[in-house]
C-alpha positions in Angstrom: 104.8 161.1 82.0 103.9 161.1 86.0 101.2 163.7 85.8 99.0 161.1 84.2 98.8 158.4 86.6 99.0 160.7 89.5 95.8 162.5 88.4 93.9 159.2 87.3 94.7 157.6 90.6 93.5 160.6 91.7 90.0 160.0 90.3 89.9 156.9 92.3 90.7 158.3 95.3 88.2 160.7 95.7 85.5 158.4 94.4 84.3 157.5 97.9 82.0 160.3 99.3 83.4 161.2 102.5 80.6 160.0 105.4 80.7 161.5 109.3 82.5 158.6 110.6 85.9 157.0 108.6 84.8 153.5 109.7 81.9 153.6 106.9 83.5 154.8 103.7 83.5 152.6 101.0 86.8 151.0 99.4 85.6 149.1 97.3 87.0 151.2 93.8 90.2 151.0 95.1 90.6 147.4 94.0 91.1 148.3 90.1 94.4 149.6 91.5 94.9 146.0 91.0 94.2 146.0 87.7 96.8 148.9 86.8 99.4 146.5 88.3 98.3 143.7 86.6 98.0 145.2 83.3 101.4 145.9 82.0 102.7 142.4 83.0 101.7 140.4 79.8 103.2 142.4 77.6 106.2 142.7 79.7 106.4 138.4 79.7 105.8 138.8 76.1 108.2 140.8 74.7 111.0 139.5 77.0 109.9 136.1 75.2 109.5 136.4 71.4 112.3 137.8 69.9 110.7 138.5 66.5 109.1 141.6 66.7 108.4 142.3 63.0 105.8 139.9 63.2 102.9 138.1 65.1 103.3 135.0 67.0 101.3 133.4 70.0 102.8 134.5 72.7 102.4 138.0 72.1 99.3 137.4 71.1 98.4 135.8 73.7 99.4 139.0 76.3 97.3 141.1 74.0 94.8 138.9 74.6 95.3 138.8 78.4 95.8 142.0 78.9 92.6 143.2 77.1 90.8 140.6 79.6 92.2 142.8 82.5 91.6 146.2 81.0 87.7 145.5 80.2 87.6 143.6 83.7 88.8 146.8 85.3 85.8 148.7 83.3 83.6 146.2 84.4 84.3 146.0 87.9 83.0 149.8 89.1 79.8 149.1 86.9 79.2 145.6 88.8 79.7 147.2 91.9 77.2 150.1 91.2 74.5 148.1 89.8 74.7 145.8 93.1 74.7 149.0 95.0 77.9 148.9 96.3 78.9 151.9 95.6 77.0 155.0 94.0 76.7 155.8 90.4 78.6 159.0 90.4 81.7 157.1 92.4 81.4 154.8 89.1 82.0 157.7 87.0 85.0 158.9 88.9 86.7 155.7 88.7 85.7 155.4 85.1 87.5 158.4 84.6 90.5 157.4 86.7 90.7 154.1 84.7 90.6 155.8 81.2 93.6 158.2 82.4 95.3 155.2 83.5 95.3 153.4 80.7 96.0 155.7 78.4 99.1 156.4 80.3 100.1 152.9 79.7 99.9 153.0 76.0 101.7 156.0 76.0 104.2 154.4 78.0 104.5 151.4 75.6 104.2 153.7 72.5 106.9 155.8 73.7 109.5 153.5 75.1 108.4 150.2 73.6 110.3 150.4 70.2 113.6 148.7 71.2 116.7 150.1 71.8 117.0 152.5 68.6 115.2 155.6 70.2 114.4 159.0 67.3 113.2 162.1 68.2 110.8 161.7 65.6 108.2 159.8 67.8 107.9 163.1 69.3 
């Protein structure tokens, strides 16, 4: 479970090309790390506050909406930076690959460990 997040962050770290001087590196794509931290927070809060797991409620739907907005923003930020010529399109592709790996890992975490206290080996 730790291999995939480290691989995703590696994709984001290798995206700035190494110029002759270290002071001229572009670190703008690393702002997506903030989205990685923020994305599971609404779901954690909604699972803590809602008691009923079987039906949908407003708190859970709002958490899904906010999480979706954070995930879409993390995919949109590199595109905006590349369109603005702040980063190169190759760096945008590397950040998008890292985003996909990280968010699929977060989704896998919630699928495997989010079912509650009853853990069964049938999920594997």
